[in-house]
Backbone bond lengths (Angstrom), bond angles and torsions (degrees), N, CA, C in turn:
res aa  C-N    CA-C-N  psi(-1)  N-CA   C-N-CA  omega(-1)  CA-C   N-CA-C  phi
1 X - - - 1.479 - - 1.507 102.79 -
2 X 1.287 116.39 86.61 1.420 124.15 178.13 1.621 105.54 -122.15
3 X 1.321 114.74 62.06 1.442 119.63 -175.11 1.491 115.21 -105.02
4 X 1.377 114.70 9.84 1.436 120.70 178.56 1.539 117.16 93.06
5 X 1.329 114.41 -9.08 1.466 116.83 -173.15 1.500 109.59 -71.60
6 X 1.373 119.65 -20.07 1.432 121.60 178.75 1.471 111.55 -103.50
7 X 1.254 119.83 -6.32 1.506 123.72 176.38 1.534 112.76 -47.79
8 X 1.380 112.47 118.46 1.540 115.98 173.52 1.489 112.51 94.92
9 X 1.296 117.35 -12.55 1.514 124.09 179.89 1.543 105.01 -67.48
10 X 1.379 115.66 162.53 1.447 120.89 171.78 1.450 115.62 -124.83
11 X 1.324 116.30 153.82 1.429 119.58 -174.65 1.413 113.62 -145.01
12 X 1.311 122.65 154.30 1.393 128.78 164.30 1.537 112.28 -114.77
13 X 1.331 119.33 126.15 1.465 120.26 -176.83 1.537 100.08 -122.37
14 X 1.345 119.81 119.54 1.475 122.06 178.44 1.546 108.19 -95.79
15 X 1.240 113.13 153.50 1.502 117.42 -175.67 1.477 114.11 65.14
16 X 1.315 116.43 43.65 1.485 119.96 -160.85 1.592 112.35 -98.29
17 X 1.275 116.96 5.96 1.489 115.81 -174.63 1.499 118.08 -82.49
18 X 1.347 115.92 -8.14 1.547 118.09 -172.57 1.466 103.09 -160.43
19 X 1.416 111.41 171.71 1.474 117.93 168.81 1.465 113.84 55.24
20 X 1.451 110.66 -138.14 1.550 117.52 -176.01 1.505 109.48 -59.13
21 X 1.319 117.10 -37.83 1.513 119.83 -172.09 1.486 109.81 -62.44
22 X 1.380 110.59 -49.79 1.446 116.48 177.24 1.504 117.38 -55.82
23 X 1.343 114.17 -47.83 1.479 119.96 175.91 1.513 112.79 -55.10
24 X 1.321 111.84 -43.64 1.497 116.72 -173.73 1.567 110.93 -71.42
25 X 1.306 113.53 -35.85 1.493 120.10 179.47 1.491 105.19 -60.26
26 X 1.380 117.67 -51.12 1.419 120.66 -171.14 1.589 109.79 -68.67
27 X 1.341 115.48 -34.25 1.452 120.50 -179.73 1.585 107.57 -63.45
28 X 1.375 112.99 -47.23 1.491 115.86 -177.20 1.557 110.25 -65.50
29 X 1.293 114.25 -48.03 1.406 118.67 179.26 1.513 115.58 -52.78
30 X 1.392 112.62 -40.63 1.504 119.05 -177.31 1.552 108.53 -67.35
31 X 1.365 112.85 -26.78 1.511 114.28 178.48 1.538 114.98 -88.78
32 X 1.384 114.71 10.69 1.439 121.87 177.13 1.454 115.15 91.10
33 X 1.310 120.09 10.51 1.498 119.01 -179.41 1.480 111.81 -83.81
34 X 1.267 119.92 138.52 1.491 127.37 172.05 1.564 105.45 -79.78
35 X 1.255 114.33 123.00 1.599 123.81 -171.70 1.495 110.96 -120.53
36 X 1.302 111.02 125.86 1.552 115.81 165.41 1.552 106.37 -97.02
37 X 1.210 116.78 110.02 1.506 125.81 -172.45 1.649 108.73 -99.50
38 X 1.219 116.44 118.96 1.431 116.54 -174.11 1.542 111.90 -114.99
39 X 1.358 117.72 155.64 1.380 127.21 174.97 1.512 106.20 -148.42
40 X 1.459 112.70 139.32 1.502 119.48 -173.53 1.565 106.45 -69.21
41 X 1.285 118.00 -40.58 1.497 118.43 -173.88 1.518 113.73 -131.19
42 X 1.361 115.91 -40.65 1.459 120.69 -168.67 1.558 106.23 -89.09
43 X 1.380 114.81 73.06 1.367 115.63 -178.91 1.518 116.61 -69.31
44 X 1.321 115.37 -22.96 1.460 123.81 174.62 1.510 112.69 -61.31
45 X 1.442 117.10 -32.02 1.417 119.50 176.27 1.484 115.24 -71.32
46 X 1.328 118.67 -37.07 1.567 121.60 174.62 1.533 110.57 -71.34
47 X 1.181 115.78 -32.57 1.438 122.69 174.14 1.655 112.39 -62.94
48 X 1.310 112.91 -40.30 1.402 120.54 173.77 1.520 114.75 -68.09
49 X 1.401 111.03 -36.30 1.537 113.95 172.04 1.480 112.29 -68.02
50 X 1.193 116.68 -33.94 1.609 116.99 -178.93 1.566 104.91 -65.32
51 X 1.343 116.92 -41.69 1.450 119.59 -175.88 1.612 110.40 -63.87
52 X 1.320 109.31 -39.72 1.521 118.27 175.88 1.561 110.57 -56.68
53 X 1.409 113.83 -45.79 1.437 118.17 179.21 1.445 114.81 -61.92
54 X 1.338 115.37 -32.66 1.537 118.32 -175.39 1.495 106.61 -66.96
55 X 1.337 120.20 -30.26 1.458 120.49 -174.95 1.480 108.15 -77.00
56 X 1.445 117.51 -23.33 1.543 116.84 177.03 1.461 115.56 -84.44
57 X 1.460 111.10 -42.28 1.522 115.99 -170.18 1.471 113.77 -129.90
58 X 1.257 122.60 -6.95 1.481 123.32 178.65 1.441 114.43 113.62
59 X 1.235 123.58 173.49 1.462 126.31 -178.86 1.590 115.07 -72.11
60 X 1.360 109.03 152.80 1.416 112.01 171.35 1.468 121.30 86.64
61 X 1.339 113.36 -7.88 1.509 118.93 178.26 1.466 111.90 -77.00
62 X 1.246 124.32 -29.09 1.422 127.27 -178.13 1.572 109.63 -123.05
63 X 1.278 110.80 124.56 1.500 116.81 178.78 1.501 109.11 -116.31
64 X 1.420 116.26 112.96 1.492 118.74 -176.55 1.579 104.40 -75.79
65 X 1.275 112.09 149.46 1.437 120.76 172.82 1.483 116.56 -154.87
66 X 1.261 118.49 131.29 1.542 125.34 -179.35 1.476 108.52 -79.14
67 X 1.294 121.57 113.73 1.361 130.67 -178.01 1.531 114.02 -155.63
68 X 1.252 116.46 131.40 1.456 124.41 176.10 1.483 110.52 -100.57
69 X 1.327 120.98 117.84 1.431 124.13 -173.31 1.569 109.46 -71.26
70 X 1.349 117.39 -8.93 1.526 118.82 179.38 1.568 108.44 -85.00
71 X 1.387 114.04 -7.79 1.515 117.27 -175.36 1.630 103.59 -110.92
72 X 1.365 115.03 116.76 1.399 116.84 178.75 1.502 117.25 -55.17
73 X 1.342 115.33 -35.59 1.411 119.79 -177.59 1.600 108.78 -69.41
74 X 1.175 118.26 -31.96 1.574 121.77 -179.27 1.599 102.84 -76.63
75 X 1.309 119.95 -37.57 1.598 116.63 178.40 1.510 105.18 -66.85
76 X 1.229 121.17 -41.73 1.489 121.83 -179.22 1.520 110.11 -60.93
77 X 1.277 118.94 -42.55 1.419 122.69 -177.73 1.533 110.60 -69.11
78 X 1.337 119.47 -33.14 1.454 122.32 171.85 1.484 115.20 -62.38
79 X 1.392 116.25 -47.05 1.463 122.12 -179.97 1.580 106.59 -63.95
80 X 1.275 114.55 -49.08 1.501 123.41 -174.39 1.586 102.32 -59.31
81 X 1.182 121.76 -44.79 1.515 124.58 -179.91 1.600 113.03 -56.23
82 X 1.308 110.67 -48.02 1.529 114.57 179.56 1.441 112.54 -63.63
83 X 1.343 114.26 -43.86 1.470 122.07 178.81 1.575 113.35 -65.02
84 X 1.295 113.57 -40.81 1.539 115.17 178.19 1.474 110.78 -69.46
85 X 1.315 118.86 -43.52 1.499 119.44 -178.08 1.498 115.27 -72.39
86 X 1.298 115.03 -36.80 1.539 117.85 -173.53 1.464 114.26 -124.37
87 X 1.330 121.66 -9.72 1.473 123.36 175.56 1.584 113.85 74.65
88 X 1.352 112.95 8.98 1.473 116.05 -177.53 1.470 111.24 -157.77
89 X 1.293 116.42 153.05 1.536 119.54 171.32 1.580 106.04 -136.00
90 X 1.385 108.65 115.68 1.502 113.57 -177.12 1.562 113.00 -99.73
91 X 1.365 111.83 -34.31 1.566 116.20 -167.43 1.479 106.87 -136.02
92 X 1.398 114.58 128.36 1.395 119.41 174.25 1.633 105.49 -120.96
93 X 1.285 116.60 122.61 1.512 124.95 -177.39 1.520 104.81 -108.33
94 X 1.272 121.17 101.83 1.560 125.17 176.09 1.567 107.77 -81.22
95 X 1.318 112.98 88.60 1.427 116.58 -177.48 1.525 113.10 -111.93
96 X 1.292 119.17 -21.02 1.550 120.69 -179.16 1.459 112.00 -56.73
97 X 1.208 118.11 128.85 1.472 123.42 179.80 1.475 114.42 -155.87
98 X 1.350 111.12 148.49 1.501 116.27 175.88 1.611 106.05 -111.59
99 X 1.211 117.27 138.33 1.476 124.53 -178.70 1.423 120.86 -109.89
100 X 1.269 120.78 -164.32 1.477 125.20 -171.68 1.558 112.94 -72.47
101 X 1.326 118.24 -17.94 1.353 118.71 177.05 1.570 117.10 -60.56
102 X 1.340 112.50 -22.76 1.421 117.21 171.86 1.492 117.76 -73.46
103 X 1.363 113.49 -17.62 1.502 121.26 171.54 1.507 111.54 -84.52
104 X 1.379 114.53 -51.36 1.426 117.95 178.59 1.619 107.74 -161.45
105 X 1.274 114.94 137.31 1.470 121.49 171.89 1.565 113.49 -61.39
106 X 1.261 116.10 -21.74 1.541 121.60 -179.69 1.483 110.59 -107.41
107 X 1.355 121.59 31.47 1.357 125.14 -175.87 1.586 113.75 -64.10
108 X 1.359 113.37 -22.65 1.596 115.29 -179.99 1.491 106.34 -83.50
109 X 1.279 124.46 -35.10 1.448 125.91 -174.95 1.650 115.40 -95.55
110 X 1.335 108.70 -26.90 1.453 111.80 178.73 1.609 106.90 -134.28
111 X 1.256 114.72 89.78 1.440 115.36 -176.04 1.548 114.64 -63.68
112 X 1.327 116.02 140.68 1.476 120.88 178.62 1.483 109.34 -94.06
113 X 1.389 111.62 127.81 1.427 115.91 179.41 1.551 110.25 -73.29
114 X 1.281 118.03 156.54 1.523 117.84 -167.95 1.465 110.82 -64.64
115 X 1.420 120.11 -35.42 1.455 120.85 178.59 1.569 113.08 -71.45
116 X 1.335 117.87 -6.14 1.384 115.72 178.40 1.560 110.01 -99.23
117 X 1.251 118.81 2.90 1.533 125.35 179.16 1.489 107.49 -79.76
118 X 1.278 118.01 130.80 1.504 117.49 177.84 1.501 110.36 -75.72
119 X 1.366 115.07 133.89 1.429 117.22 179.47 1.497 117.76 -50.44
120 X 1.391 115.40 -30.30 1.477 116.38 -178.66 1.625 108.05 -71.35
121 X 1.326 116.62 -36.27 1.333 117.68 174.98 1.563 117.11 -64.59
122 X 1.345 111.06 -40.91 1.524 119.04 176.99 1.492 107.22 -60.08
123 X 1.315 118.74 -48.85 1.503 118.42 -179.42 1.562 113.88 -62.12
124 X 1.306 114.41 -34.75 1.456 119.91 -174.16 1.603 108.13 -65.31
125 X 1.409 111.51 -48.18 1.425 118.78 177.78 1.539 114.40 -61.60
126 X 1.358 116.70 -45.71 1.352 120.51 178.81 1.558 114.37 -65.06
127 X 1.374 112.27 -37.76 1.518 114.47 173.47 1.408 118.20 -59.15
128 X 1.351 115.91 -42.13 1.492 121.31 174.70 1.451 113.88 -70.79
129 X 1.321 119.24 -52.18 1.468 125.92 -168.31 1.513 116.61 -78.03
130 X 1.365 114.08 -28.97 1.493 117.89 -178.09 1.469 111.98 -120.74
131 X 1.263 124.82 -43.45 1.456 128.07 -179.00 1.592 104.49 -73.99
132 X 1.241 118.30 -41.80 1.518 121.56 -174.57 1.538 107.27 -58.74
133 X 1.337 123.34 -55.13 1.460 122.02 178.62 1.562 109.73 -55.42
134 X 1.227 116.50 -43.38 1.528 117.78 176.83 1.493 112.58 -55.36
135 X 1.245 118.39 -54.76 1.430 125.81 -177.12 1.489 109.04 -57.18
136 X 1.321 117.17 -45.97 1.526 120.91 -179.92 1.572 109.59 -65.50
137 X 1.387 115.91 -53.63 1.419 118.95 177.24 1.571 115.93 -55.73
138 X 1.263 112.59 -39.73 1.565 113.73 -178.47 1.455 111.92 -61.25
139 X 1.329 113.74 -37.93 1.500 119.96 -176.71 1.596 111.79 -77.84
140 X 1.380 113.20 -33.56 1.483 118.97 -175.20 1.451 110.56 -83.01
141 X 1.362 123.23 -33.41 1.481 126.64 -175.12 1.505 113.50 -53.48
142 X 1.314 116.06 -49.65 1.552 118.59 -175.01 1.538 114.06 -55.67
143 X 1.372 113.72 -37.08 1.508 121.06 178.36 1.554 108.28 -64.86
144 X 1.283 108.93 -48.12 1.613 114.82 -176.53 1.447 112.89 -63.52
145 X 1.452 113.69 -41.19 1.451 120.48 -178.43 1.472 109.04 -61.33
146 X 1.285 117.42 -46.06 1.475 127.30 -176.78 1.576 109.03 -59.49
147 X 1.341 113.81 -42.27 1.506 122.20 -178.19 1.596 110.83 -77.46
148 X 1.350 118.34 -15.12 1.406 125.51 -178.52 1.500 112.28 72.03
149 X 1.334 121.99 19.57 1.501 123.24 177.78 1.504 105.45 -163.48
150 X 1.289 111.64 139.45 1.511 119.99 173.00 1.448 111.15 -176.63
151 X 1.421 110.96 167.84 1.539 118.65 176.84 1.464 106.44 -136.78
152 X 1.404 115.87 130.74 1.394 127.00 170.12 1.523 106.92 -113.29
153 X 1.334 116.84 115.67 1.493 115.92 -179.65 1.482 109.45 -125.58
154 X 1.377 114.22 124.49 1.445 124.77 -167.81 1.617 104.14 -104.58
155 X 1.263 118.29 126.52 1.428 122.30 -178.75 1.567 105.95 -83.67
156 X 1.306 116.12 116.17 1.454 121.68 179.41 1.507 115.19 -108.68
157 X 1.325 117.37 -153.72 1.405 127.53 177.22 1.399 117.57 -156.46
158 X 1.381 122.59 172.63 1.422 125.78 -178.36 1.450 109.29 -63.86
159 X 1.454 116.25 140.45 1.460 119.97 179.50 1.538 109.83 -60.49
160 X 1.370 122.52 -33.07 1.395 124.58 176.94 1.467 114.31 -54.46
161 X 1.373 118.22 -39.76 1.464 123.34 -176.40 1.597 106.27 -76.47
162 X 1.286 120.33 -24.72 1.421 121.54 178.31 1.511 109.67 -70.40
163 X 1.303 118.93 -23.25 1.439 124.98 -176.29 1.612 112.18 -109.15
164 X 1.249 115.20 4.89 1.485 119.73 -172.24 1.594 109.52 -73.86
165 X 1.263 113.32 141.67 1.493 119.24 177.38 1.499 108.81 -60.44
166 X 1.364 112.71 138.91 1.415 121.44 173.95 1.639 115.48 78.44
167 X 1.422 113.33 6.46 1.449 118.70 -178.64 1.450 116.94 -97.89
168 X 1.337 117.47 29.71 1.452 123.11 169.73 1.513 111.35 -84.54
169 X 1.329 119.97 136.24 1.401 130.06 -4.62 1.579 118.95 -90.92
170 X 1.226 115.97 4.24 1.482 121.15 -175.52 1.529 113.73 -60.81
171 X 1.333 117.37 -43.90 1.415 123.74 175.28 1.540 114.29 -61.78
172 X 1.283 116.12 -52.38 1.420 122.86 177.64 1.568 110.94 -56.14
173 X 1.261 115.01 -39.03 1.533 122.26 -174.17 1.496 109.32 -64.91
174 X 1.354 115.43 -41.66 1.542 117.47 -179.22 1.441 114.11 -83.98
175 X 1.370 119.51 -15.87 1.440 120.17 164.01 1.444 113.57 -71.15
176 X 1.287 117.10 -37.01 1.440 122.60 172.53 1.544 110.91 -60.73
177 X 1.371 117.58 -44.56 1.446 119.38 179.97 1.537 112.86 -63.39
178 X 1.305 115.18 -33.54 1.564 117.65 174.56 1.513 111.13 -62.70
179 X 1.384 116.89 -40.00 1.409 123.14 174.93 1.506 111.63 -59.20
180 X 1.348 115.53 -45.56 1.417 122.04 -176.95 1.514 106.51 -63.76
181 X 1.281 118.81 -45.71 1.530 121.52 174.75 1.432 115.31 -50.68
182 X 1.208 122.10 -42.54 1.434 128.97 -176.81 1.542 109.19 -68.56
183 X 1.378 109.40 -56.95 1.476 118.11 -175.14 1.492 108.72 -58.25
184 X 1.368 118.88 -49.49 1.500 123.30 -178.63 1.477 111.20 -61.61
185 X 1.318 118.04 -33.98 1.471 118.27 175.02 1.496 113.10 -63.80
186 X 1.322 114.84 -40.13 1.507 120.42 175.40 1.518 111.20 -62.25
187 X 1.322 116.31 -46.88 1.407 122.19 -176.77 1.577 112.59 -61.33
188 X 1.420 113.88 -32.07 1.403 119.70 -172.32 1.500 110.48 -96.22
189 X 1.362 117.16 1.88 1.428 119.45 -176.64 1.450 115.73 -53.38
190 X 1.311 117.59 128.31 1.559 120.01 177.67 1.559 111.98 85.69
191 X 1.266 122.09 5.41 1.424 123.34 176.39 1.485 116.34 -98.34
192 X 1.323 114.55 -7.61 1.523 118.65 -169.18 1.466 117.74 85.58
193 X 1.311 117.67 -4.71 1.406 124.37 -176.33 1.569 107.86 -102.75
194 X 1.359 118.15 125.54 1.401 119.40 -177.75 1.457 112.81 -113.63
195 X 1.383 113.37 152.99 1.585 115.80 178.54 1.495 105.90 -127.65
196 X 1.329 115.28 125.68 1.448 118.24 177.71 1.581 108.17 -137.74
197 X 1.325 117.86 163.15 1.408 125.68 173.52 1.578 108.81 -107.69
198 X 1.334 112.44 141.61 1.436 119.76 178.19 1.529 109.90 -130.51
199 X 1.309 116.32 129.41 1.506 117.82 -179.90 1.574 113.41 -137.00
200 X 1.227 121.55 153.08 1.494 121.48 -173.59 1.586 110.91 -64.24
201 X 1.340 113.84 -45.57 1.407 118.26 -179.15 1.563 117.81 104.64
202 X 1.376 112.78 10.12 1.400 123.47 176.95 1.538 111.19 178.51
203 X 1.254 113.90 -177.22 1.525 120.54 -178.25 1.554 106.80 -68.16
204 X 1.340 109.39 127.93 1.490 112.73 -174.74 1.491 114.27 -125.92
205 X 1.352 119.80 148.16 1.446 121.41 -175.44 1.429 112.25 -71.26
206 X 1.393 119.18 89.92 1.426 121.98 178.14 1.596 109.88 -132.45
207 X 1.243 118.41 177.63 1.416 122.07 -175.82 1.565 108.49 -66.76
208 X 1.256 118.76 -9.03 1.586 121.83 -177.19 1.589 107.24 -77.41
209 X 1.461 115.31 -18.10 1.465 114.68 179.79 1.508 112.23 -75.10
210 X 1.264 115.12 125.82 1.537 114.06 179.52 1.515 116.19 -63.90
211 X 1.284 117.72 159.33 1.467 124.51 -175.37 1.581 108.49 -63.87
212 X 1.372 114.52 -31.11 1.453 118.75 -171.87 1.481 112.91 -71.45
213 X 1.222 122.62 -12.84 1.472 129.95 -179.31 1.573 104.85 -58.90
214 X 1.255 119.69 123.86 1.510 119.46 175.50 1.530 118.04 -67.41
215 X 1.295 116.13 154.91 1.403 120.28 -166.93 1.555 110.32 -68.57
216 X 1.362 120.40 -27.56 1.431 120.94 177.28 1.548 113.33 -71.09
217 X 1.287 113.38 -29.22 1.548 117.05 170.44 1.439 113.06 -74.90
218 X 1.309 119.41 -38.64 1.418 121.12 174.98 1.497 116.25 -54.01
219 X 1.380 108.61 -39.78 1.526 120.29 -176.69 1.514 108.14 -61.39
220 X 1.340 118.62 -29.59 1.486 121.51 -178.32 1.522 115.48 -91.35
221 X 1.348 117.47 0.63 1.535 122.60 178.52 1.548 106.50 -72.44
222 X 1.380 114.90 153.74 1.481 122.66 175.29 1.486 112.16 -64.78
223 X 1.239 119.87 142.40 1.447 124.24 169.87 1.514 110.51 -70.50
224 X 1.273 123.01 130.03 1.464 123.05 178.49 1.502 116.79 -52.40
225 X 1.336 114.20 -27.68 1.445 123.51 -178.51 1.551 111.97 -62.95
226 X 1.343 114.83 -9.42 1.494 119.65 -179.99 1.574 108.87 -64.70
227 X 1.340 115.52 -19.71 1.433 115.78 -178.59 1.564 115.37 -80.05
228 X 1.297 114.34 -17.21 1.450 116.68 -171.71 1.497 115.07 -61.08
229 X 1.372 120.74 -52.37 1.446 118.60 -175.70 1.610 113.41 -58.08
230 X 1.286 115.04 -45.76 1.601 109.92 179.55 1.569 110.52 -69.82
231 X 1.354 113.83 -32.03 1.504 115.15 177.97 1.448 113.14 -62.01
232 X 1.393 121.48 -40.86 1.463 119.79 -178.10 1.496 109.65 -71.76
233 X 1.329 119.28 -32.66 1.464 119.18 179.79 1.567 109.96 -71.05
234 X 1.337 112.56 -40.09 1.477 113.81 175.14 1.516 115.35 -64.75
235 X 1.275 118.64 -37.13 1.462 126.22 173.11 1.472 117.04 -72.52
236 X 1.250 116.88 -1.36 1.505 116.07 -177.23 1.570 109.26 -110.64
237 X 1.391 112.64 168.39 1.454 113.91 174.91 1.491 119.16 -67.96
238 X 1.405 112.02 -4.99 1.528 113.21 175.61 1.462 111.73 -68.06
239 X 1.446 118.89 -16.32 1.429 120.75 -175.54 1.511 111.21 -103.13
240 X 1.350 117.63 18.05 1.411 120.51 176.15 1.481 113.61 -51.61
241 X 1.327 117.04 134.68 1.461 122.09 176.70 1.515 114.92 81.36
242 X 1.348 120.73 -1.74 1.368 126.25 175.29 1.451 110.00 -92.38
243 X 1.350 119.70 110.64 1.500 116.81 -173.10 1.518 103.49 -147.82
244 X 1.286 114.82 161.83 1.518 120.87 173.72 1.522 109.72 69.67
245 X 1.329 121.37 25.91 1.416 123.35 -173.07 1.611 109.17 -119.52
246 X 1.302 114.37 163.76 1.494 116.54 167.50 1.458 112.35 -125.24
247 X 1.307 119.78 143.03 1.396 128.46 -168.45 1.468 106.99 -122.41
248 X 1.343 115.25 124.06 1.500 121.13 -178.80 1.625 105.07 -105.72
249 X 1.377 112.21 118.13 1.471 118.32 -176.48 1.475 113.75 -59.48
250 X 1.306 119.33 -32.80 1.450 117.60 -178.15 1.431 112.04 -68.55
251 X 1.309 122.37 -22.65 1.417 126.90 177.89 1.524 114.23 -85.75
252 X 1.344 115.20 -0.73 1.473 116.71 -176.48 1.507 106.13 -83.49
253 X 1.256 117.08 123.30 1.435 126.80 179.68 1.500 111.30 -91.86
254 X 1.298 120.74 110.18 1.459 123.27 177.61 1.556 109.43 -61.61
255 X 1.376 115.05 142.04 1.416 121.98 173.77 1.499 110.32 164.86
256 X 1.359 114.61 -172.66 1.406 120.79 -176.51 1.549 110.74 -72.67
257 X 1.347 118.58 -39.51 1.459 122.93 -175.67 1.545 109.23 -85.67
258 X 1.318 116.02 92.08 1.429 125.58 -177.35 1.481 110.53 -70.05
259 X 1.392 121.15 -28.86 1.473 119.74 175.18 1.470 112.89 -68.39
260 X 1.394 111.82 -36.20 1.563 112.17 -179.92 1.509 109.03 -73.12
261 X 1.278 118.37 -33.78 1.527 120.87 173.33 1.535 111.90 -61.89
262 X 1.383 116.04 -36.31 1.412 118.67 -177.51 1.504 105.86 -76.31
263 X 1.341 127.12 -38.10 1.377 125.97 -176.29 1.644 106.79 -68.63
264 X 1.201 116.26 -36.61 1.501 118.66 179.67 1.601 109.53 -63.93
265 X 1.370 111.82 -31.84 1.475 110.89 -175.95 1.523 116.65 -100.03
266 X 1.380 115.05 9.45 1.335 119.77 -170.08 1.609 112.93 -109.22
267 X 1.378 115.19 138.42 1.476 123.68 -179.86 1.453 105.35 -139.36
268 X 1.313 120.33 157.96 1.540 120.78 168.16 1.501 110.29 -61.47
269 X 1.430 113.15 139.79 1.373 115.99 178.62 1.461 109.62 -82.35
270 X 1.463 120.03 171.32 1.359 121.58 -175.74 1.555 109.73 81.39
271 X 1.393 111.60 -153.02 1.387 119.46 -177.27 1.462 115.32 -115.84
272 X 1.376 112.25 48.18 1.461 120.33 -175.45 1.590 109.50 -65.83
């Protein structure tokens, strides 16, 4: 979807150095969006993504920034950067997340029971996956409301994974994010700002996949770029009025009728 409808818009994508974040940054940049791409620690990765974007669409479209969404000061700096550089904030993609690898590298073959999770690890995952989106959205929403238009897109996951044995605290964190999506959509109703969730729809080749996974299985994982078509539609004026929904990228049907593709991929967010 590079039809000019996103040309000149601005976006923040958190956790943008690899996997889903990298794919979404490149997709937005290709559509002409100015993107602030953040990473908590691996700033070299978002710098590399910015250089990739230059090859596709030219210089200056992607600005790399080291920022941890779990730190309120870093979130404030991120929003201030986009407002200072471009004077507007149109799109926030809450993608930064910490997964089960922080609990155990063997989480797929040897599930960790919830009482075996270190409290420090639990807090770290919740701080990034639940509190981080709140801190970012809290700072982004006022500028969007003032402008009368905006998009908050929260990266979610399959309901089955939220309830999977041994998936604490990652599963609970994404269930909370779904709740945030619905409540924020209600809070922003009538402002022109929408809040939706977007998920790949299956196991995806990201940094959350442990090194022990065999190569033949890795080859069957979804390409992170699967997120780009629904993301660009959600980020555009074509999705005006659509809020409090979840979009599954594997259900998105490519074709000329994007509204039909969106309807096929769309379900109520939360636990409707």
